[in-house]
N, C-alpha and C positions, 0 to 999 in steps of 0.2 A: 630516408625511408627505404628500409632493406627489401621490402615486398610491395609490389603494385597491388592495391586492393582491386579485385575483379570479381563480378558475379557472372558465373557461367550458366548458360541455358543448357542443361543436360537432358531435356526431354527426348526420350528415345535414343539418346546417345549411347554408344557402346563403352563401358567401363569395365576395367579388370581389377580384380582383388586377388592378390597372392596371399593365401592364408586361409585356414578354415576354422580358427578358433573364435573365442568370444569377442576379441577386438575386431576381427574381421566381420563378425555379425554386426557390430555397431556401425562400422563403416558402411556395410551393405545397406543397413536400414536408412542411413542418412542419404545415401545415393538413390535409394528407391523412393524416398520422400520427394526428391527432386525430379523423379520420372525417369531416371536412367534405366538402361538395359544392363544388367549386372551379370557378369560372368566371374565365377570363383575358381581359382586354380589351386588345388591342394590335395596332396596324397591322402590326407585324413581330414575329415570335418566333424565338427561337434553336432550334438542333436539340434541346437537351435538353427544352425545352417542347413541342416537336413530338412527342418520344417519349412524353411523358406523355399528350398527346392521342391518339396512335396506339393507346395502350393503354387508352383510355377512362377515364383517371383524371382528366382536366380537360376542361372545355368551352372551346373557343377562340372568341371573338368577334374577328375580324380587322377591327378599325375603331378609330378614334380614340375617346377617352373622351368620353362625354356625361353630364351631370350627372343626367339622368333615370333612368340605370341604377342608381343607388345605392339607390333606394327598395326594390328587390326583395331586398336582402341584408341579413344580420345583422351582418356584419363585412366591412370594406373595408381593403385594403391598397394604399398608393400607392408603386409600386416601379419608376417610369419614371426614365430618366436626364435628364428635363426638369423642373427645379424649378417651372416655370410650370404644367405638367400636373399635378404633384403637388400644388400649391397649389389647383387647380380641384377635384381629387378630395377634398381635405380640406374645402374650402367646401362642396361637395355633401353630404358626410357630415354636417356640422354642420347644414345645412338640414333634412335628413331625420332627424336625431337617431340617426344610425348610428355605432358606434364605428369609428374609423379609425386605423390605423398608417401614418405616413408615414416611410418608411425614412430614417434618419439626419437626422431633423428632428423633435425632440420638441416644439418650439414649435407645430408645426401638428398634432401627433398628439393624438388624444383617448384613445388607448391605446398602451402600448409593450409590446414582446414581450421578456420576460426571457430570460436564459440558463437553461437547464433541465438538471437532473439527472433522468434518466428511469429509475426502477426500478418501472415500472408494477406495480400501481396507486399506488405511492408516487411522488409528483412533488415535486421541490424547485425553486422558482423563485428566481432571484437577479437583482435589478435595482439599478441605480445611478440610477434615475429618469432615464435617458438621459444623465446627465453623463459617465460613463465606461464605455462598454460593453466596452471591452478588459479593464478591471479586473473587470467582472462575469464575464466569460468565464474570466479566470484563477482567480477564486474557484470558479466551477463546475468547473474542472479539478481544483482542489485537493480539493473535496467528493467529486468522482468517485473519487478514489484511496482515500477512506476508507470508502466504502460498497460492501459486496460485491455483485456482480451478482445474486446469488440473493436479495437483500432483498426483491424483489417476491413471491417465494414466501411469505415470512413474512407480509406484508400480506394476500395472498389467502387464506392459511390462517386468519388471524385473522377475516377477513370471513365465511369459511364457517362458522365455529363461533360467530359472534357471538350469534345467536338462542339457540343451546343454552346458552351461558354466562349469557345474561340470564335464562333460566328457572331455572338452576341457583343463581344468586346474585341475589336481588332487590334487595340493597343496592348502591348505586353504589360505595361504597368498597370492598366486598368484590369487586367485579368489576375495580376498578382493581388491587387487590393481587394477584388472581389472574392477570391479564394480565402484571403485572410479574414475577411468578413464573415464568410461562411463557416470557417473553423472557429471563430469567436461566438457564434450564434448557437441557438437551441438546436440546430440541425445536427451538430456534432453529439449533443447529449442524447438526441433521439436514436442516432445511430449506434452509439455505444450501448444503448438499452434495447437494440434489436427492433426498433420501431421504425421500419423503413417507410411506412405509409405516411406518418406524421412528419418524418424528416423530408420526404418529397414535397409535401404541402408547404412547409416553411421555406424550402429551398426555391420553389417555383415563385413564391412571394418575393423573395430577395431578387431573383433573376429578373423578374418583370418590372422592378422598381427602376427609377431613373438612376443612372450611374452616380450622381451626387447625392442621392438620398441616403439618410442614415437610418438603417433598418436594423441595426444591432439590437438584439433582444437582451435585456437584462435578466439576471437570475440572482434570487437571494438564497444562499447555501448556508443553512444553520449547521455548524460543524462542531462536533465534540472533539476537544483537544486531549481528552485523557486526563489522567491525575497528575501529570507532570513529566514523566519520562518520555522524551521524544520518540523513542523506539516503540512505545505503546500506541502511537498514532495508527489508525487504520490506513490501508492502502488508499481507500476512497478519499479519506481526508487529505492525504498527501497530494492526490490528483487535484482535489479542489483548491488547494493552496496553489498548486502549479499554474492554475488557469484563472485565478481571481485577479481582478483589476484593482480591487480595494479589499483590505483586510481590517475588520473591526475587531479588536482584541482587548482583553482585560488583563488584569495583574496576575491571574492565575496561569497564564500562558507563558511558558518559558521562552526566552529569546531564541533558543536553539530550534524551537518548533516554527518560529517565524522564518528561519532560514530556508525553510522548505517553499516559501512563497517566491513568485516571480520577483526578480530584483527591481524591476520597474513598476511594481505595484505600489499603490498608496496605502500607507499604514495609519490607521486612526485609533488612538487609545480611547477606550470608552469604559475605563476601570471603575469599579465600585469597591469601596472599602468602608467598613463600619467605623464611624467616628470621624471620618474625614470627608471632605467634599468629593462628590462623585457625580457622574453623568446620570441624571434621572432616566429610568427605564422608558418613559415616554419619549424622551428626546432621542434615545437609541432607536426605538421603533420608527420615529420620524425620519431619522437619518437613514436608516436601512431602506425605507420606502422611497425616499428622494432619490438615493443612489441607484437603486434597481430600476425606478421609473426613468432615469436618464440613460439606461441601456448598459449599466455597468453589471459585470459579474462580482458579486459581493460575498466575500467569505466572512460570515459572523462567527468567529472563533471563540469557543467558550470552554473553560475548564471543565474537565469531566464529561458528563453526558448532558446535551442541551435540554432533554426532556426529564432529568432528575435534578430538581431544585435549581435548574439553570435558566428558567423563565423563557425557555425556547418557545414554549407554546404561545406566549404573547407576541413574540416576534413573528411567528408564523401567521397568527391571527392578523396582525397589521398588514403583512404582504397580501394575504388572501382577500382582506376587506377591500384593499386597493386594486385587486384584480391582477396582481403581479405573480409571476411564476416563482415557485420556492421548492427547495427539497431540503430534507433533514438527513445528515450523516451522523449516526450515533457514535458515541465514544465510550471508552471504558470509564465507568463512573468511579468517583473517588473511593467509594466504600470498597469496590471490588479491587481496584488498583493498589490503594494504600494498605489494605488488610493483607493482600498477597505478598506485598513488599516486606511487611513486618512479620510475615509467617503466621498470620492469624486467620484460621479458617472461619468464614462467617456462619457456617453450618457445620455440625459434626455429629455423627451418630451418638446417641445416648448422652449428648451434652446440650445441643441446641437444635430444635425442631422447627423453629420459626425465626424469621428475620424481618425486622422493621427498619425503614429508613425515616428519620425525623429531621426537620430543620429547626434549629435553635431559635431562628428569628422568623417571626410571622408579620404579615403586612399590618395586621390590626393590633398586634401586641399580645394576642391571646397565647395561652400555653397549651401544651399537648395534654391528651388525656393520660395522665401519669398512671393511673391504675391499669390502663391497657399495656403498660410497658413493664409491668412487675413480674411477669412470668418467669419461673426459674429456668426453664428450658428455651428461653427466648434470647436472641441477640438483638440489641438495639444500637443503631448507628446514628449518631447526631452529626449533621453538617453544620459548620460554622459555630462551634460550641465555645471557644475560648473565653469570650467575655462574660458567658452565662454559665460557665463550668460549676461554680459553687452552687448555684440555684439548681442546676440539673440534678447533681448528686444528691442534694438535700431532698429534693422533691421525689426522687426515685426511692430513696429510703423511707420517706413518709408514706409512699404508696404501697410499701411491702417488700421492696427489694432489700436483701440483707446488707447491712453496712460493710460486711466482708465479701460482697459481691465483686469479682475481678472486673477491672476496667483498664483501658489503654487509650492514651492520647498520642496520636501520630502527626507530627509536624512535617510539612513538605514531603509528604509520602511519594514514594517511588523515585525520588530525586537523589542526587549525590550527597544532599545535606539533610536527608531524612533523619529525624530523631523519634524515638518512641519512648514514652513514660508509661510505665505500667504500675498498677497499684490496686486498690479496692475503692468503693465509692466513698468511704469514710476519709481516706487520706489522699486521694488522687488530686483534689484541688491544691493542696498544700505542695505535693510533689511537683505539679505543673508550675506553680508559682516559683519554686526552688530552682527549677530548670529554666525558667524564663521562657516558656513555650509561647509562641506567637502564631497568629494566623498566617498562612492557611494551615488548619489542623482539622482533624477528625477524631471524634470520640466513639469508641466502641465498648459497650457495656454487655457483659455476659460471661459465662464460664469459659467460652472459646479463647478468650484473651489470656487465660492461664496456662494455655497449651505451650509447651516448650519442645522445640525441635533442635537438632544439631545445627550448627552454622551452615547457611546455604552456600552453594558453590559460588 
């Protein structure tokens, strides 16, 4: 380990920045955010630095750097565009045993500034020991996406109740188990959603219970997994997977998406596939209720969006009827994700003025109102169409759509193995047969499918 990681309290601490340009401004803003008293030494300063001075946020010394200045400061930053001056700053800091950061020069620096994820009071610092700062920044960005903005509320809440919990549980192991129980409960969800009142009520209930009592509150999370590409998951969906005890998933969910879940979570396959044995929806509802009632955080992961032909409404109804907490996290539905991946705009000026989503399979076996889908300026998107493709195309033609109406079938949309078969209503069934298209696939009917673009990046 080349550097000892250290969080320094700089509130009201005197800090010096040598340099008055944009880099120096960036360093000044970082130090000001930490509460430091910042002095800037430079013969010339940029407009942004002058604005900080005009608002009394920094003190400006309009002069060249002198080594004697360093002795009065706790931390020094060399941020000039002159390597010779930066070297003098570093040498003076070493002489006076003051920590010094020289921008873009780790050899001369006695301290380096990490990339920071700020969820105050929770702070996460990432450093490459100065070897690859761009990589450290990239990692910071990735961590940022995984941590909800309200995480600082959780840390503040725990700090506020820390002494009370210490008095309630004298044993360190008991305190640790208690806080783990709180973090796994709905208290955390309430804090992340800025509902401090509800969080306090739930917390006090857990605090007043016997230490051996199981008060963990379950939660059913109905989560949209998107059309297939793992990178099309929402941040909220990733966080739900991160916290789930149990994941119920089906065949439309890619294995790469399951990798976002906790490694110690239980994974239960509840797949449904036309023509093969599958888990009845009633059994899925019952299992969901059973697990949540047992205090589990359950992520019911569904391809696309759970409220668009995903039967998410039925699962929410089952949880609500049982008096259990639930939440829905929407996902990018297959129509949007697959069409975008294939370069097909679902609506387009002077081409398509309306958009209709239709399922090719109904519970009672009835068919759509074909006449309502025959508009020339209409885009119709059929979910689960493969086994009924010939019937769909024939019925649309009979209802008034031209046999030459463009149409496209997209298999495994948005994934690395996506295939798109384009044609017209009259020949698309044969084209799909020749290409051996299989589910999951999506059928888009309308003039938008004839749109041609240059190859995407």
